[in-house]
Backbone as a printed PyTorch tensor [residue, N CA C, xyz], in Angstrom:
tensor([[[  2.7960,  -1.2260, -33.6760],
         [  2.3160,  -0.0430, -33.9380],
         [  3.1870,   0.8870, -33.7230]],

        [[  3.2160,   1.7880, -34.7990],
         [  4.3160,   2.8410, -34.4630],
         [  3.7180,   4.1080, -33.8680]],

        [[  4.4610,   4.5730, -32.6710],
         [  3.8530,   5.8730, -32.1460],
         [  3.8030,   7.1360, -33.0950]],

        [[  2.5920,   7.8550, -33.0470],
         [  2.7440,   9.0650, -33.9900],
         [  3.6700,  10.3520, -33.6390]],

        [[  4.1500,  10.4820, -34.4580],
         [  5.4240,  11.7520, -34.5840],
         [  4.5930,  12.9410, -33.9080]],

        [[  5.5270,  13.7030, -33.2510],
         [  4.9400,  15.0070, -32.7760],
         [  4.6130,  15.9550, -34.0320]],

        [[  3.6970,  16.7730, -33.6510],
         [  3.1170,  17.6240, -34.5320],
         [  4.3560,  18.5120, -35.2960]],

        [[  5.0460,  18.9560, -34.4370],
         [  6.0260,  19.7710, -35.1510],
         [  7.0670,  19.0270, -36.3500]],

        [[  7.2310,  17.5100, -36.1900],
         [  7.8320,  16.9560, -37.1960],
         [  7.0460,  16.7990, -38.3920]],

        [[  5.8170,  16.5530, -37.9590],
         [  4.5430,  16.3320, -39.1000],
         [  4.6360,  17.5910, -39.8350]],

        [[  4.3950,  18.8430, -39.0240],
         [  4.1830,  19.9460, -39.9790],
         [  5.3250,  20.1520, -40.6050]],

        [[  6.9570,  19.8130, -40.2080],
         [  7.7570,  19.9040, -41.0930],
         [  8.0850,  19.2240, -42.3750]],

        [[  6.9610,  17.8180, -42.1790],
         [  7.2680,  16.8720, -43.1170],
         [  6.2700,  17.6260, -44.3730]],

        [[  5.2970,  18.1380, -43.9480],
         [  4.3820,  18.7620, -44.8460],
         [  4.8790,  19.7240, -45.2870]],

        [[  5.6050,  20.6780, -44.7340],
         [  5.9990,  21.6580, -45.4830],
         [  7.3470,  21.5310, -46.4670]],

        [[  8.3320,  20.4260, -46.1170],
         [  9.0060,  19.8860, -47.0910],
         [  8.4590,  19.1990, -48.2470]],

        [[  7.4940,  18.6400, -48.0910],
         [  6.7370,  18.0800, -49.2940],
         [  6.1380,  19.3210, -50.2160]],

        [[  5.3260,  20.4490, -49.3770],
         [  5.0200,  21.2360, -50.1870],
         [  5.8410,  22.4110, -50.9040]],

        [[  7.0630,  22.4750, -50.4050],
         [  8.2180,  23.2140, -51.0930],
         [  8.1400,  22.9480, -52.6030]],

        [[  8.5580,  21.7530, -52.7080],
         [  8.8340,  21.7160, -54.2970],
         [  7.5570,  21.6200, -55.2650]],

        [[  6.3500,  21.5010, -54.6530],
         [  5.1590,  21.4540, -55.3340],
         [  4.8190,  22.9810, -55.5060]],

        [[  5.1930,  23.6800, -54.8660],
         [  4.7140,  25.3260, -54.8460],
         [  5.8710,  25.6930, -55.8780]],

        [[  7.1370,  25.3540, -55.6890],
         [  8.2020,  25.8550, -56.7670],
         [  7.7660,  25.2740, -58.2230]],

        [[  7.0850,  24.2780, -58.2010],
         [  6.9750,  23.9090, -59.6860],
         [  5.3890,  24.3860, -60.0780]],

        [[  4.4970,  24.7890, -59.2390],
         [  3.2620,  25.1800, -59.5800],
         [  3.0190,  26.7330, -59.4900]],

        [[  3.1810,  26.9410, -58.4130],
         [  2.7110,  28.4560, -57.9810],
         [  3.6620,  29.5020, -58.3170]],

        [[  4.9700,  29.1350, -58.2940],
         [  5.9380,  30.1060, -58.4960],
         [  6.2630,  30.1040, -60.0990]],

        [[  5.6080,  29.5360, -60.5910],
         [  5.9860,  29.6100, -62.3970],
         [  5.4830,  30.8350, -63.1030]],

        [[  4.2880,  31.4100, -62.6760],
         [  4.0110,  32.7640, -63.1610],
         [  5.0390,  33.7830, -63.0050]],

        [[  5.7680,  33.5040, -61.5830],
         [  6.7660,  34.6110, -61.1970],
         [  8.2180,  34.5280, -62.1910]],

        [[  8.2410,  33.6730, -62.3220],
         [  9.4840,  33.2310, -63.1480],
         [  9.5970,  33.0060, -64.5360]],

        [[  8.5670,  33.1880, -64.9980],
         [  7.9110,  32.9720, -66.3200],
         [  8.8530,  34.2680, -67.3550]],

        [[ 10.0550,  33.6790, -67.5400],
         [ 10.8710,  34.9880, -68.0860],
         [ 12.0260,  34.1780, -69.1740]],

        [[ 12.3270,  34.9050, -70.2220],
         [ 13.4100,  33.9760, -70.8530],
         [ 14.9270,  34.4700, -70.6950]],

        [[ 14.9580,  35.6880, -70.2560],
         [ 16.3790,  36.0660, -69.6130],
         [ 16.4870,  36.3820, -68.0670]],

        [[ 17.2630,  35.8370, -67.4110],
         [ 18.4190,  35.7370, -67.9880],
         [ 18.4500,  34.2530, -68.1600]],

        [[ 19.4320,  34.0840, -69.2920],
         [ 19.6960,  32.6960, -69.6310],
         [ 20.8150,  31.8850, -68.7740]],

        [[ 20.4480,  30.5960, -68.4810],
         [ 21.3580,  29.9670, -67.5410],
         [ 21.8890,  28.8340, -68.4830]],

        [[ 23.2210,  28.6090, -68.7440],
         [ 23.6750,  27.7820, -69.4050],
         [ 22.9340,  27.6510, -70.7840]],

        [[ 22.7820,  28.6570, -71.4540],
         [ 22.0860,  28.9010, -72.6680],
         [ 20.2810,  28.3130, -72.6430]],

        [[ 19.9970,  27.9970, -71.6370],
         [ 18.7260,  27.7490, -71.3730],
         [ 17.6850,  29.0190, -70.8900]],

        [[ 16.3530,  29.4090, -71.4730],
         [ 15.7320,  30.0840, -70.9910],
         [ 15.4970,  30.0320, -69.3290]],

        [[ 15.2150,  30.9810, -68.2490],
         [ 15.1910,  30.7910, -67.0020],
         [ 13.9510,  30.0610, -66.4680]],

        [[ 13.0510,  30.0140, -67.2470],
         [ 11.8720,  29.2380, -66.8530],
         [ 12.3190,  27.6990, -66.9000]],

        [[ 12.7930,  27.2640, -68.0840],
         [ 13.6490,  25.9770, -68.4540],
         [ 14.3760,  25.3800, -67.3010]],

        [[ 15.4290,  26.2930, -67.0030],
         [ 16.3370,  26.0080, -65.9330],
         [ 15.6450,  26.1500, -64.4740]],

        [[ 14.7210,  26.8230, -64.2640],
         [ 14.1080,  26.8720, -63.0510],
         [ 13.3350,  25.3200, -62.6980]],

        [[ 12.8390,  24.9050, -63.7910],
         [ 12.1090,  23.5310, -64.1190],
         [ 13.1130,  22.2450, -63.5590]],

        [[ 14.1250,  22.4550, -64.4070],
         [ 15.0140,  21.3710, -64.0610],
         [ 15.6880,  21.3440, -62.9890]],

        [[ 16.1000,  22.5010, -62.2790],
         [ 16.6790,  22.6820, -61.2730],
         [ 15.8490,  21.9370, -60.0980]],

        [[ 14.4580,  22.2880, -59.8070],
         [ 13.3750,  21.9230, -59.1130],
         [ 13.1870,  20.3950, -59.1650]],

        [[ 13.1290,  19.9370, -60.4950],
         [ 12.8120,  18.5030, -60.6530],
         [ 14.1850,  17.6450, -59.9210]],

        [[ 15.2450,  18.4300, -60.1750],
         [ 16.6150,  17.7610, -59.5720],
         [ 16.6960,  17.7230, -58.2560]],

        [[ 16.2740,  19.0310, -57.6960],
         [ 16.2600,  18.9930, -56.1220],
         [ 15.2650,  18.3220, -55.3120]],

        [[ 13.9780,  17.9450, -56.0180],
         [ 12.7680,  17.3270, -55.4800],
         [ 13.3900,  16.0210, -54.6550]],

        [[ 13.8870,  15.0120, -55.1560],
         [ 14.4790,  14.0180, -54.3490],
         [ 15.3340,  14.0160, -53.0990]],

        [[ 16.1280,  15.3380, -53.1760],
         [ 16.3630,  15.7850, -51.8260],
         [ 15.5510,  16.1270, -50.7830]],

        [[ 14.3400,  16.6870, -50.9660],
         [ 13.3780,  16.9950, -50.1100],
         [ 12.7830,  15.6870, -49.6580]],

        [[ 12.3700,  14.6930, -50.6250],
         [ 11.7180,  13.7910, -50.3220],
         [ 12.5970,  12.7420, -49.4480]],

        [[ 13.8280,  12.6540, -49.6750],
         [ 14.9850,  12.1550, -48.6940],
         [ 14.9070,  12.5220, -47.1380]],

        [[ 14.7570,  13.7720, -47.1770],
         [ 14.6160,  14.6390, -45.9000],
         [ 13.4090,  14.3960, -45.2880]],

        [[ 12.4290,  14.0060, -45.9830],
         [ 11.0630,  13.8060, -45.4490],
         [ 11.6040,  12.3260, -44.6700]],

        [[ 11.9410,  11.3310, -45.4400],
         [ 12.3930,   9.8320, -45.3090],
         [ 13.0470,  10.0890, -44.1240]],

        [[ 13.8080,  10.9820, -43.9890],
         [ 14.7550,  11.0290, -42.7430],
         [ 14.2850,  11.2530, -41.6390]],

        [[ 13.1060,  12.1950, -41.5020],
         [ 12.5770,  12.5450, -40.3250],
         [ 11.5000,  11.4510, -39.6810]],

        [[ 11.1560,  10.5790, -40.8590],
         [ 10.5830,   9.2890, -40.2360],
         [ 11.2200,   8.5200, -39.1530]],

        [[ 10.7520,   8.1280, -37.8670],
         [ 11.2650,   7.5980, -36.8960],
         [ 11.5120,   6.2260, -37.1720]],

        [[ 11.2200,   5.4870, -38.1340],
         [ 11.3620,   4.0070, -38.2120],
         [ 12.6430,   3.7790, -39.1290]],

        [[ 13.3420,   4.9590, -39.7840],
         [ 14.3990,   4.9720, -40.4950],
         [ 15.8840,   4.8740, -39.5830]]])
């Protein structure tokens, strides 16, 4: 049986998991703008695409914090 991680690591993993979720749900009303355009895309679309592409990095870092890796 694996030992339980310290609470600080557990809290960090929860925080890392919550950041992309918050960026894609809670922050949407705050970034709901057409201007500025990024690469010709409205800002809200560029924001969503960026976070969809960044989410695997957050999940990877959560996996690296797990001790059995």
